[in-house]
C-alpha positions in Angstrom: 211.8 99.6 182.9 208.2 98.6 182.7 205.3 100.8 182.0 203.7 99.9 185.3 206.8 101.3 187.2 206.7 104.4 185.1 203.1 104.9 185.8 203.9 104.9 189.5 206.6 107.7 189.2 205.0 109.9 186.4 201.5 111.3 186.1 198.6 109.8 184.1 198.7 112.0 180.9 195.2 110.8 180.0 193.8 113.0 182.8 196.0 116.0 182.0 195.3 118.9 179.5 198.6 119.3 177.8 197.7 122.9 176.7 197.2 123.9 180.3 200.6 122.7 181.5 203.3 125.3 182.1 206.8 125.1 180.8 208.1 124.4 184.3 205.7 121.4 184.7 206.8 119.8 181.4 210.5 120.5 182.3 209.8 118.7 185.7 208.3 115.7 183.8 211.4 115.5 181.6 213.7 115.5 184.6 211.7 112.7 186.3 211.8 110.7 183.1 215.6 111.2 182.8 216.1 110.2 186.4 214.5 106.8 185.8 216.4 106.3 182.5 213.6 107.2 180.1 214.1 109.3 176.9 211.6 111.7 175.5 210.5 109.0 173.0 209.8 106.7 176.0 207.8 109.5 177.7 205.6 109.9 174.5 205.1 106.1 174.3 203.9 106.1 177.9 201.4 108.8 177.2 200.1 107.0 174.1 199.6 103.8 176.2 197.6 105.7 178.7 195.0 106.6 176.0 196.1 110.1 175.1 194.7 111.3 171.8 196.8 111.8 168.7 196.2 115.6 168.9 197.3 115.7 172.5 200.4 113.6 171.7 201.4 116.0 168.9 201.0 119.0 171.2 203.0 117.3 174.0 205.8 116.5 171.5 205.8 120.1 170.3 206.0 121.5 173.8 208.8 119.1 174.7 210.8 120.1 171.6 210.3 123.8 172.3 211.4 123.6 175.9 214.4 121.5 175.1 215.5 124.0 172.4 215.3 126.8 174.9 217.6 124.9 177.3 220.1 123.3 175.0 221.2 124.0 171.4 221.3 120.7 169.6 223.8 119.8 166.9 222.0 119.2 163.7 223.2 117.6 160.4 222.1 120.5 158.2 221.7 124.3 158.5 218.9 125.3 160.9 217.3 127.9 158.7 217.0 127.9 154.9 217.1 131.7 155.0 218.9 133.5 157.8 217.7 137.0 156.9 216.7 139.0 160.0 213.0 140.0 160.4 212.3 143.7 160.0 211.5 145.9 163.0 207.8 146.9 162.7 206.8 150.3 163.9 203.2 150.1 165.3 202.8 153.8 166.2 200.3 155.9 164.4 200.7 159.4 163.0 201.1 161.7 165.9 201.0 165.2 164.5 200.0 166.5 161.1 200.4 170.1 162.2 202.3 172.1 159.6 205.3 174.0 160.9 207.8 176.5 159.5 210.6 175.5 161.8 213.5 174.2 159.6 214.1 170.5 160.0 211.3 169.8 162.5 209.1 167.7 160.3 211.7 165.0 159.4 211.0 162.9 162.5 207.2 163.2 162.4 205.1 160.2 161.5 203.6 162.0 158.5 207.0 162.0 156.8 208.0 159.3 154.4 211.4 159.3 156.1 211.3 156.5 158.8 215.0 156.2 159.6 214.4 152.4 159.8 217.8 150.6 159.9 218.3 147.7 157.4 218.2 144.6 159.6 220.1 142.6 157.1 223.3 144.6 156.9 226.6 142.7 157.6 227.1 142.6 161.3 229.1 145.7 162.4 232.6 144.8 163.7 231.9 146.8 166.9 228.6 145.1 167.6 228.6 143.7 171.2 226.5 140.6 171.9 224.0 140.7 174.7 221.0 138.8 176.2 218.4 138.1 173.5 220.8 138.0 170.5 220.6 134.9 168.3 223.7 133.3 166.9 224.3 130.7 164.2 227.3 128.3 164.7 228.3 126.4 161.6 230.9 123.6 161.9 232.0 122.4 158.5 234.9 120.5 156.8 235.8 117.0 157.9 233.0 117.2 160.5 229.7 119.0 160.0 227.3 120.3 162.6 225.0 123.3 162.9 223.8 125.1 166.0 221.2 127.8 166.6 221.2 129.4 170.0 219.9 132.5 171.8 221.8 134.2 174.6 219.9 133.8 177.8 219.5 136.5 180.5 222.8 135.4 182.0 224.5 136.1 178.6 225.3 132.4 177.8 224.3 129.8 175.3 224.0 126.1 176.0 225.4 123.7 173.3 224.7 120.0 173.3 227.5 117.9 174.8 229.5 121.1 175.4 227.6 123.0 178.1 227.2 126.7 178.7 229.3 129.3 176.8 229.4 132.9 178.0 229.2 135.3 175.0 227.7 138.5 176.5 229.9 141.6 176.1 231.9 140.0 173.3 232.2 141.1 169.7 231.3 138.7 166.9 235.0 137.9 166.3 235.7 137.4 170.1 232.6 135.2 170.4 233.7 133.0 167.5 237.2 132.5 169.0 235.6 131.5 172.4 233.2 129.0 170.9 236.0 127.5 168.8 238.1 127.0 171.9 235.2 125.1 173.5 234.3 123.0 170.5 237.9 122.0 169.7 237.7 119.6 172.6 235.1 117.6 170.7 236.4 118.3 167.2 240.1 117.3 166.8 240.1 118.6 163.2 240.0 122.2 164.6 243.4 121.8 166.3 246.8 122.2 164.9 248.4 124.4 162.3 246.6 122.6 159.4 243.0 122.0 160.6 240.4 120.2 158.5 237.4 121.3 160.4 236.3 124.9 160.5 233.9 127.1 162.5 231.8 130.2 161.6 229.7 132.2 164.0 227.2 134.8 162.7 224.5 137.0 164.2 220.9 135.9 163.7 217.8 137.8 165.0 219.0 140.9 166.8 217.9 141.5 170.4 215.6 144.3 171.4 216.7 147.2 173.6 214.6 149.5 175.8 215.4 153.2 175.2 214.0 156.2 177.2 213.1 159.2 175.0 212.4 162.3 177.2 212.1 166.0 176.9 210.4 167.9 174.1 209.2 165.1 171.9 205.6 164.4 170.9 205.3 161.1 172.9 208.0 160.8 175.6 208.4 157.3 176.9 210.2 154.0 176.8 210.5 152.3 173.4 211.5 148.8 172.5 213.8 149.0 169.5 216.2 146.8 167.6 219.8 146.8 168.8 220.9 147.9 165.4 218.8 151.1 165.6 220.3 154.5 166.3 219.2 157.6 168.2 217.4 158.9 165.1 215.1 155.8 165.2 214.3 156.6 168.8 213.3 160.2 167.9 211.1 158.9 165.1 209.4 156.3 167.3 208.6 159.1 169.8 206.8 161.0 167.1 209.5 163.6 166.5 210.5 166.8 168.2 208.0 169.4 169.3 208.3 173.1 168.4 209.8 173.8 171.8 212.6 171.3 171.3 216.1 171.9 170.2 217.4 170.4 166.9 221.0 171.4 167.5 221.8 169.6 170.8 220.0 166.3 171.2 221.9 164.4 174.0 222.5 160.7 174.2 223.2 159.2 177.7 224.4 155.7 178.6 225.0 154.5 182.1 224.6 158.0 183.4 227.3 159.4 181.1 226.9 161.6 178.0 227.8 159.5 175.0 227.2 162.0 172.2 225.5 165.3 171.3 223.6 165.2 168.0 223.3 168.1 165.7 220.3 167.4 163.4 221.3 170.4 161.1 224.5 168.4 160.4 222.4 165.6 159.0 220.2 168.0 157.0 223.2 169.7 155.5 225.6 166.7 155.0 223.5 163.6 155.1 225.0 162.2 158.3 225.5 163.1 161.9 228.5 161.9 163.9 226.6 161.6 167.1 223.9 159.2 165.8 225.2 156.1 167.6 223.6 152.7 168.0 221.4 152.1 171.0 221.8 150.0 174.1 219.2 149.0 176.7 218.8 151.7 179.3 220.0 154.5 177.0 218.4 157.9 177.4 217.7 160.4 174.5 217.1 163.9 175.9 215.6 166.8 173.8 216.1 170.1 175.6 214.3 173.4 174.8 215.7 175.4 172.0 218.0 178.3 172.9 218.6 180.6 169.9 215.9 180.7 167.2 215.5 183.4 164.5 213.2 184.0 161.5 214.1 184.3 157.9 211.6 185.7 155.4 211.6 186.8 151.8 213.6 185.9 148.7 215.5 182.8 150.0 215.2 179.2 148.8 214.0 178.1 152.2 212.2 180.5 154.6 211.0 180.0 158.1 212.4 179.7 161.6 216.0 178.5 162.2 217.9 177.5 165.3 221.5 178.7 165.4 224.4 178.1 167.8 225.9 181.0 169.7 229.0 181.2 167.4 227.1 181.0 164.1 226.7 184.0 161.8 224.3 185.4 159.2 226.3 183.5 156.5 225.5 180.2 158.3 221.8 181.1 158.4 221.8 181.8 154.6 223.6 178.5 154.1 220.9 176.6 156.0 218.3 178.4 153.9 219.9 177.2 150.7 221.0 180.7 149.7 219.3 183.5 147.9 216.5 182.9 145.4 216.9 184.1 141.8 215.0 187.4 142.3 216.6 188.2 145.6 218.3 191.6 146.4 221.6 190.2 147.8 223.3 193.5 148.5 221.7 193.9 151.9 219.3 192.2 154.4 216.9 194.0 156.7 217.0 193.1 160.4 214.2 193.6 163.0 215.7 193.1 166.5 214.4 193.6 170.0 216.9 195.6 171.9 216.5 197.5 175.2 212.8 196.7 175.4 211.9 198.0 171.9 212.2 197.0 168.3 215.0 198.3 166.1 215.7 198.1 162.4 219.1 197.6 160.8 220.5 197.1 157.3 223.2 194.4 157.0 225.4 194.7 153.9 226.8 191.7 152.1 230.3 192.3 153.4 229.0 191.8 156.9 227.3 188.5 156.5 230.3 186.4 157.6 230.9 188.3 160.8 227.4 189.4 161.9 226.4 187.6 165.1 222.9 186.2 165.4 220.7 187.0 168.4 217.6 185.1 169.6 214.4 186.5 168.2 216.0 188.2 165.2 213.9 188.6 162.1 215.7 188.8 158.8 214.0 189.9 155.6 215.5 189.4 152.2 214.0 191.8 149.7 213.4 191.1 146.0 214.9 193.2 143.2 212.8 196.2 142.0 210.1 195.4 139.5 211.5 198.1 137.1 214.0 198.4 134.2 216.9 200.8 134.3 217.5 200.9 130.5 214.3 199.8 128.8 212.2 201.2 125.9 209.2 199.4 124.5 208.1 199.1 120.8 204.6 197.9 120.1 202.1 197.8 117.3 202.8 197.5 113.5 206.4 196.5 113.7 207.9 193.0 112.9 209.5 192.4 116.3 207.6 194.3 119.1 208.9 194.0 122.6 211.5 195.4 125.1 214.8 196.9 123.8 217.9 198.3 125.5 218.3 202.0 125.6 222.1 201.7 125.7 224.2 204.9 125.6 221.6 206.6 123.5 218.8 205.5 121.1 216.7 207.4 118.7 213.2 206.6 117.4 214.5 205.7 114.0 217.2 203.4 115.4 214.5 201.6 117.5 212.4 201.0 114.4 215.4 199.5 112.7 216.0 197.2 115.7 212.5 195.9 115.3 213.3 194.8 111.7 211.2 197.6 110.3 207.5 198.4 109.8 204.8 196.1 108.8 203.0 196.8 105.5 199.9 197.9 107.3 201.6 200.5 109.4 199.8 203.8 109.7 202.4 206.3 108.4 200.7 209.6 109.2 201.0 209.4 113.0 202.6 207.5 115.8 202.8 208.1 119.6 205.5 208.0 122.2 204.2 207.7 125.8 206.9 209.0 128.2 207.1 208.6 131.9 208.1 211.8 133.8 210.0 212.0 137.1 206.9 212.1 139.2 205.6 208.9 137.4 203.0 210.7 135.4 202.9 210.3 131.6 202.9 212.5 128.6 202.2 211.8 125.0 204.5 212.9 122.1 203.1 212.5 118.6 205.2 212.1 115.5 204.8 211.7 111.7 206.0 208.2 111.0 206.7 209.0 107.3 209.0 211.9 108.3 210.9 209.7 110.8 211.5 207.0 108.2 212.6 209.5 105.6 215.0 211.2 108.1 213.2 214.5 108.2 212.3 214.1 111.8 213.7 212.0 114.8 213.5 211.8 118.6 215.9 210.8 121.3 214.3 208.2 123.4 214.4 208.0 127.2 214.1 205.2 129.8 210.6 203.6 129.9 209.4 205.3 126.6 206.7 203.3 124.9 206.5 203.7 121.1 203.3 202.8 119.5 203.0 202.3 115.7 199.4 202.0 114.7 198.0 199.5 112.1 195.7 200.7 109.4 193.5 197.6 109.9 193.2 198.1 113.6 192.0 201.7 113.1 188.8 200.5 111.3 186.1 198.0 112.1 186.9 194.6 110.8 185.0 193.9 107.6 183.0 190.7 107.2 180.1 189.0 105.4 177.4 186.9 107.0 175.9 183.9 105.1 172.6 182.5 106.5 170.0 179.9 105.4 170.2 177.0 103.1 174.0 176.6 102.6 176.2 173.8 103.8 178.5 175.9 106.0 176.6 179.0 107.1 178.4 181.6 109.2 180.6 184.7 109.1 183.3 185.1 106.4 186.0 187.7 106.3 185.5 190.3 103.6 187.9 190.7 100.6 187.7 193.4 98.0 186.1 192.1 94.8 184.2 189.2 96.4 181.2 188.2 94.4 178.0 186.3 95.2 179.3 183.2 93.5 182.6 183.4 95.5 180.8 183.6 98.8 178.5 180.6 98.0 181.6 178.5 97.3 183.2 179.6 100.5 180.0 178.7 102.4 180.2 175.1 101.0 177.6 175.6 98.3 173.8 175.7 98.5 172.0 172.8 100.1 169.5 170.6 98.2 166.5 172.5 99.7 167.8 175.8 98.1 167.5 174.5 94.5 164.7 176.6 92.9 164.8 179.0 95.8 166.2 182.6 96.1 169.0 184.6 97.5 168.5 187.9 99.3 171.4 190.3 99.9 170.9 192.9 102.6 173.2 195.9 102.6 173.8 198.6 105.2 172.7 202.1 104.2 175.6 204.6 104.5 174.2 207.5 102.4 173.7 210.9 104.1 170.6 211.6 102.0 168.4 209.0 103.6 165.6 210.2 105.9 166.2 207.5 108.5 163.2 205.4 107.6 165.0 202.7 105.5 166.9 200.1 107.4 168.8 198.3 104.6 169.1 198.0 100.8 167.9 194.6 99.5 168.9 192.7 96.3 167.1 189.4 95.3 168.5 186.7 93.0 166.8 183.5 92.0 168.4 180.0 92.0 167.6 177.4 89.4 167.0 173.7 90.1 170.7 172.9 89.7 171.6 175.3 92.4 173.0 178.1 90.2 172.2 181.7 90.3 170.0 182.7 87.4 170.7 186.4 87.4 174.0 188.1 88.0 176.2 185.6 90.0 179.1 188.0 89.7 177.3 190.6 91.8 179.9 192.5 93.8 179.5 192.4 97.6 180.2 195.1 100.1 181.5 194.9 103.6 178.9 193.7 106.2 176.5 192.4 103.5 174.1 189.7 104.8 173.4 186.9 102.3 170.3 184.8 103.1 169.7 181.7 100.9 166.1 180.8 101.1 164.5 177.4 100.7 162.4 176.4 97.7 158.8 176.8 98.8 157.9 173.6 97.0 160.7 171.6 98.6 159.3 168.9 100.9 160.9 166.0 102.7 159.1 162.7 102.6 156.6 162.3 105.4 156.0 158.8 106.7 153.0 157.2 108.5 152.6 153.7 109.8 149.8 151.1 109.9 150.2 148.1 112.2 148.1 145.1 113.1 145.5 143.2 111.2 146.0 144.5 107.6 147.4 142.7 104.6 150.5 144.8 104.2 151.4 146.6 107.5 154.4 148.9 107.6 155.5 152.5 106.8 154.0 154.5 103.9 155.0 157.9 102.6 152.2 160.4 102.3 151.4 161.2 98.7 149.8 164.6 99.4 148.5 166.7 102.2 145.0 165.5 101.7 145.6 161.8 102.3 143.2 160.2 104.9 142.9 157.1 107.0 140.8 155.4 104.2 143.6 156.0 101.7 146.2 154.4 104.0 143.9 151.5 104.6 143.4 151.0 100.9 147.2 151.2 100.2 147.8 148.5 102.9 145.4 146.1 101.2 142.6 146.5 103.7 141.8 144.6 106.9 142.0 140.9 107.3 139.4 138.5 108.8 140.9 138.8 112.3 140.7 142.6 112.5 139.0 144.1 115.6 137.5 147.1 113.8 136.0 148.6 117.0 139.4 148.6 118.7 141.2 150.6 116.0 143.3 153.5 117.4 145.2 156.3 115.8 148.4 157.4 117.7 149.4 161.0 117.0 152.3 163.2 118.2 151.3 166.1 120.5 152.8 169.6 120.7 155.3 168.3 123.2 156.8 165.7 120.8 160.4 166.7 120.2 160.3 166.8 116.4 163.7 166.2 114.9 164.9 169.1 112.8 165.9 169.0 109.2 169.5 169.1 110.3 169.0 166.1 112.7 167.3 164.1 109.9 170.1 164.9 107.5 172.7 163.8 110.1 170.8 160.5 110.7 170.8 159.9 106.9 174.5 160.5 106.6 175.3 158.3 109.6 173.3 155.5 108.1 175.2 155.9 104.8 178.5 156.0 106.7 177.6 152.7 108.5 177.1 151.0 105.1 180.6 151.8 104.1 182.1 150.9 107.5 180.9 147.3 107.2 183.5 146.5 104.5 186.4 149.0 104.7 188.9 146.8 103.0 186.8 146.5 99.9 186.2 150.3 99.3 187.4 151.9 96.1 189.3 155.2 95.9 186.0 157.0 95.0 184.2 155.4 98.0 187.0 156.3 100.4 186.8 159.9 99.2 183.0 159.9 99.6 183.4 158.5 103.1 185.8 161.3 104.0 183.3 163.9 102.7 180.5 162.2 104.7 182.5 162.4 108.0 183.3 166.1 107.4 179.7 166.8 106.6 178.5 165.1 109.8 180.9 167.1 111.9 179.8 170.4 110.3 176.1 169.6 110.6 176.5 168.6 114.3 178.2 172.0 114.9 175.3 173.8 113.2 172.7 171.6 115.0 174.3 172.4 118.4 173.7 176.1 117.9 170.4 175.8 116.1 167.0 176.1 117.8 163.6 176.1 116.3 162.2 179.2 118.1 158.7 178.7 116.8 158.3 175.2 118.2 160.0 176.0 121.4 157.8 179.1 122.1 154.7 177.1 121.3 155.6 174.3 123.7 156.6 176.7 126.5 153.3 178.6 126.1 151.1 175.5 126.3 153.1 174.2 129.3 152.6 177.6 131.0 148.8 177.5 130.4 148.5 173.9 131.7 150.6 174.6 134.9 148.7 177.8 135.6 145.2 176.1 135.4 146.2 172.7 136.8 145.3 171.7 140.4 148.6 169.8 140.8 152.1 170.6 139.7 153.1 167.1 138.6 151.3 166.9 135.2 153.1 164.6 132.8 153.2 166.2 129.3 152.9 163.3 126.8 154.7 163.4 123.5 152.0 161.2 121.9 148.4 160.4 122.5 145.7 158.0 121.3 142.7 159.2 119.2 139.6 157.1 119.3 138.3 156.5 115.7 135.3 154.8 114.2 137.0 152.6 111.7 133.8 150.9 110.5 132.3 154.3 109.6 135.5 155.1 107.7 135.4 151.9 105.8 131.7 152.4 105.0 132.0 156.0 104.0 135.5 157.1 102.9 136.0 160.9 103.1 133.4 161.3 105.9 134.0 163.4 109.0 135.2 160.3 110.7 137.9 159.8 108.1 140.7 162.0 109.5 143.5 163.7 107.6 146.8 162.0 108.2 149.9 163.8 109.7 153.5 162.9 109.6 154.3 160.3 112.2 150.7 159.0 112.6 150.4 155.3 113.6 147.2 153.5 112.8 146.8 150.4 115.0 144.2 147.7 114.1 144.3 145.0 116.9 143.3 141.4 116.7 139.8 140.5 117.8 139.5 140.4 121.6 137.0 138.3 123.6 137.8 139.5 127.1 137.1 142.4 129.4 139.9 143.6 131.7 139.1 144.9 135.3 141.5 147.1 137.2 141.5 149.3 140.3 139.8 149.0 143.7 138.2 145.6 143.3 138.5 142.6 145.6 140.2 140.6 142.9 141.1 142.5 139.7 141.2 140.1 136.8 140.4 139.6 133.1 137.0 138.2 132.4 135.5 136.6 129.3 133.2 138.9 127.3 129.5 137.9 127.4 127.2 139.7 124.9 124.5 141.7 126.7 126.0 141.5 130.2 126.1 144.8 132.2 129.0 146.3 134.0 127.8 144.9 137.4 128.2 141.4 136.0 131.9 141.9 135.4 132.3 143.7 138.8 130.9 140.7 140.5 133.3 138.4 138.6 136.1 140.4 140.2 134.6 139.9 143.7 132.8 143.2 143.9 134.0 146.7 144.9 136.7 147.2 147.5 135.7 149.3 150.5 137.9 152.1 149.2 136.3 152.0 145.8 134.8 155.2 144.4 131.8 153.5 142.7 130.4 156.5 141.0 133.8 157.2 139.4 133.9 153.9 137.6 134.6 154.3 133.9 135.2 152.1 130.8 138.1 152.6 128.3 137.1 151.0 125.0 139.5 149.3 122.6 139.7 152.3 120.3 140.7 154.7 123.1 137.3 156.3 123.8 136.1 156.6 127.4 132.7 156.3 129.0 132.0 157.2 132.6 129.3 156.4 135.2 126.5 158.9 135.3 124.2 159.6 138.3 120.6 160.8 138.5 119.1 161.4 142.0 120.1 158.1 143.8 120.5 156.0 140.7 123.8 155.2 138.9 123.9 154.5 135.2 127.0 152.5 134.5 128.5 152.5 130.9 128.2 149.3 128.9 131.3 147.2 128.4 132.3 146.0 125.0 134.7 143.3 123.9 138.3 144.4 124.4 137.4 147.2 126.8 138.8 147.9 130.3 136.8 148.7 133.4 138.6 150.9 135.9 137.4 151.6 139.4 139.2 154.6 141.0 140.0 155.0 144.8 138.3 157.3 147.2 140.4 160.3 148.2 142.0 160.1 151.6 140.0 161.9 154.4 141.9 164.3 156.5 140.5 164.2 160.1 139.5 167.6 161.5 141.7 168.6 164.4 140.4 170.1 167.6 142.4 173.3 166.8 140.5 173.6 163.5 137.1 173.1 165.2 137.9 175.8 167.8 139.1 178.1 165.1 135.9 177.7 163.0 133.7 178.1 166.2 135.4 181.2 167.2 135.1 182.7 163.7 131.3 181.9 163.7 130.9 183.5 167.1 132.7 186.6 166.0 130.6 186.9 162.9 127.4 186.5 164.9 128.5 189.3 167.2 129.3 191.6 164.3 125.9 191.0 162.7 124.0 191.6 166.0 125.8 195.0 166.4 125.0 196.0 162.9 121.3 195.4 163.6 
């Protein structure tokens, strides 16, 4: 048939939007094409000849294939799906209730639980599974002939197979459906017939249909839910958010076609892991959760406590079974019951022999008590015995027998006296003293009673613990335990030996005064010993120490650590220099560094010095730094270290740890108090509270005067940490602050400050002209001075910096302030007139 004829019977696809066509319209076009003898390929060729784009052609082809597959299942030469695993059912509901409850079993269906009851969609198809509309089936023909079908049951319950026609499968099991399809296909496949077929057929379930289930009653979200046909009643309860506190867990009813299919007892699932009434769902099923009928409370010493729902024929033994039984400390002989009867509460005791027959009543409250926190046959031994603790009284136990049970007395036992604390019938106590020596020898003994507490005292516990305190210049200062016969040399060894700074110093031993003849004026008795330069005691190193002696090792007054100063900039040998003596001056440092070079800017020389707020490292911190530097030297080549170097490295590590402990507890009280006092004075006298306390400051010096006259008043004494900076010659002047264009200008000899201000564009409108000042290269400052209406600006020098400050912000006077001031003045005038 020609294209022209087709164009007369079919639409012009070039004017049609394929995406907007409905499935019915495309199916109509297919029927028209089939009526005139055209295939689907001919229809696509026609559309292409009409100028339809490639994208529209692809979409039309896809729509035709989709509609055809819905109508008829084609026979394919290979399996339709590489994987026939069913897709999981996805639960899109959010958490409904996070409220905690003490009702047993109520939380398992709530969305906050990790238990989802989701059925595995890829289990083997159950034998009793009944096919229905929406189920997908795979039909595999194999053997002498091979074909594969994939079909979905339509709303009428049939599938349509190519060249076969419709086959009704709804209401059949998988086995029955396979037999029916085989009967229909055997007409086309002769190999399926006879007693020895060579062509075979297999039918399996693909994607499972969805079913609509109504969940009503006391659930969190009653409603209709779309679930997988493999799901059970538990899945429906979970989808509905679980059961509310008013719902019953013992009789959940499952209806189908207006008939009761099953009654589900959720306690059966909680106890045994399954429930016989948890059946698979069908469309139209109803799950009903009715109100609870018989709920009781269980408190106390059980493994699970809370509220339980029991059936009318269940007993107290069943309740205990649901609660997991008694806990380890439960009193199982009886249970207390609180019951409402005849309009009032009643109390009853239920003995253990009644648990199996005692009938539960709604509203009952059962309380399981714990065992008493007391011993019926205990005595206690404590103190100076080898095995203190609780012991059994038995049929009778004497004091001496109890001591033998404890494996005897410790060597430090106080033999003169022991105590028995006895509990009387009214729970008061009485004390019975005994002579321990007599008990051990058999001259005395006591019969013990229940809850007797026997105390054997220790000699060491009856006196204050003796100790020695070592302070000062030792490697491990602190408190040491006292031993009889300890000497001064012994204690110094126990304290790690004296430090280097103690060589040539002294030792002072301070001793408590215990004599009755003192008049109370003296505080301690003092002994002084000198130390030679090798760290040994010159006098009696075997001096016997007494308890509580305080040993102070003092530093050699002539011991000084090296103090460093620095010189930087335009000198021949800049760097660090150690001070030779306390009288060394700037001129000495300059001389040692080789003097200034030809580029030195003498007028700009500055001395940087630490202030009182500089956090000076302590001797301990300096010692730690020295040891760390030494340790780093060894760590660079650990594989090449000798045995002696490894031993030294171990000692260094131990020393660092010990010094860090000491440094953490050490505080230079003098420096701390000085800084705090200065800070307090500054804050008390300052106008603002945000003063920055600098740790270092610059001191302006006249280096030329120092060079010309060493030792003069300009030649300052040096201090540790001083830094002398001699900059390179500068030929500029820097301008900063409230200027139109702050910049750096070339220095011109003889020019005034206004010349440089003009080079920066002049003053800004916010500039405080009379506050202009100049900072010279050596750190000195010169400010603008005023006389009458004239201003005398400081003279700039090479390397100096001109700074123009800003005017303070003006706070406008408010009307309320004006009224307040006026009222005050009026009141003052009135008072003055009355006085006159």
